[in-house]
C-alpha positions, 0 to 999 in steps of 0.5 A: 166867160170868166166868173166868180166861183161862189161855191169854191168860196163857200167851201173854202170858208167852211173847210177853214171853220170860219162862220158867216159872222167871222167872215163878215168881221174880216171883210168889214161888213156889219153882220153875217147876213150881209156876207151871206148875200155876197157868198150867195150871189145876191150882192157882187164882190167888188174887186177891192174885196178879192185881196182881203178874201184871198187873205182870209181864205188862204188862197190866190185871187185867181182860185175864185175864178172859173170858166163858165163853158155852156154845154151844147145839146145836139140831137142826132138822127134817132132823136136822142140828146148828146151833150157836146162840151165844145 
Protein backbone atom coordinates (compact mmCIF):
# COMPACT_ATOMS: atom_id res chain seq x y z
CA UNK A 1 0.00 0.00 0.00
CA UNK A 2 1.36 3.40 -0.96
CA UNK A 3 0.92 6.19 1.58
CA UNK A 4 2.23 9.64 2.38
CA UNK A 5 5.51 9.62 4.28
CA UNK A 6 4.67 12.23 6.91
CA UNK A 7 8.03 11.73 8.61
CA UNK A 8 9.78 12.69 5.34
CA UNK A 9 7.65 15.84 5.10
CA UNK A 10 8.45 16.86 8.67
CA UNK A 11 12.18 16.16 8.35
CA UNK A 12 12.36 18.06 5.06
CA UNK A 13 10.60 21.09 6.60
CA UNK A 14 12.94 21.08 9.58
CA UNK A 15 16.02 20.64 7.36
CA UNK A 16 14.96 23.72 5.39
CA UNK A 17 14.49 25.68 8.62
CA UNK A 18 10.80 26.33 8.05
CA UNK A 19 8.53 26.81 11.05
CA UNK A 20 5.02 25.41 11.28
CA UNK A 21 3.64 28.94 10.85
CA UNK A 22 5.77 29.55 7.75
CA UNK A 23 4.50 26.33 6.20
CA UNK A 24 0.92 27.22 7.16
CA UNK A 25 1.26 30.59 5.43
CA UNK A 26 2.79 29.02 2.31
CA UNK A 27 0.09 26.33 2.17
CA UNK A 28 -2.73 28.83 2.70
CA UNK A 29 -3.69 27.70 6.21
CA UNK A 30 -4.56 30.17 8.98
CA UNK A 31 -2.05 29.03 11.55
CA UNK A 32 0.77 26.63 12.34
CA UNK A 33 -1.41 24.37 14.46
CA UNK A 34 -3.58 23.61 11.44
CA UNK A 35 -0.53 22.70 9.35
CA UNK A 36 0.76 20.56 12.25
CA UNK A 37 -2.43 18.50 12.14
CA UNK A 38 -1.71 17.69 8.49
CA UNK A 39 1.93 16.89 9.20
CA UNK A 40 0.98 14.59 12.09
CA UNK A 41 -1.74 12.83 10.09
CA UNK A 42 -4.75 14.13 12.05
CA UNK A 43 -5.87 15.74 8.77
CA UNK A 44 -5.07 14.28 5.36
CA UNK A 45 -3.18 16.27 2.75
CA UNK A 46 -5.34 16.60 -0.35
CA UNK A 47 -4.06 16.05 -3.89
CA UNK A 48 -4.20 19.78 -4.59
CA UNK A 49 -1.88 20.42 -1.59
CA UNK A 50 0.93 18.31 -3.06
CA UNK A 51 2.22 20.68 -5.78
CA UNK A 52 2.58 23.54 -3.27
CA UNK A 53 4.09 21.22 -0.68
CA UNK A 54 6.67 19.93 -3.17
CA UNK A 55 7.53 23.48 -4.23
CA UNK A 56 7.98 24.68 -0.65
CA UNK A 57 9.96 21.61 0.41
CA UNK A 58 12.06 21.61 -2.78
CA UNK A 59 11.35 18.01 -3.77
CA UNK A 60 9.28 15.95 -6.17
CA UNK A 61 5.73 14.90 -5.37
CA UNK A 62 6.83 11.26 -5.70
CA UNK A 63 9.21 11.82 -2.75
CA UNK A 64 6.19 12.10 -0.43
CA UNK A 65 5.10 8.53 -0.96
CA UNK A 66 6.38 5.35 0.61
CA UNK A 67 5.42 1.73 0.17
CA UNK A 68 4.18 0.30 3.44
CA UNK A 69 5.10 -3.38 3.45
CA UNK A 70 3.89 -5.32 6.47
CA UNK A 71 6.34 -7.63 8.17
CA UNK A 72 5.17 -11.18 8.62
CA UNK A 73 6.27 -12.97 11.72
CA UNK A 74 6.98 -16.66 11.34
CA UNK A 75 7.32 -18.84 14.37
CA UNK A 76 9.74 -21.67 13.80
CA UNK A 77 9.65 -25.07 15.48
CA UNK A 78 11.64 -23.88 18.49
CA UNK A 79 9.09 -21.16 19.17
CA UNK A 80 11.34 -18.21 18.38
CA UNK A 81 10.08 -15.47 16.08
CA UNK A 82 11.68 -14.68 12.72
CA UNK A 83 10.69 -11.52 10.85
CA UNK A 84 10.18 -12.24 7.19
CA UNK A 85 9.60 -9.08 5.07
CA UNK A 86 8.16 -11.08 2.14
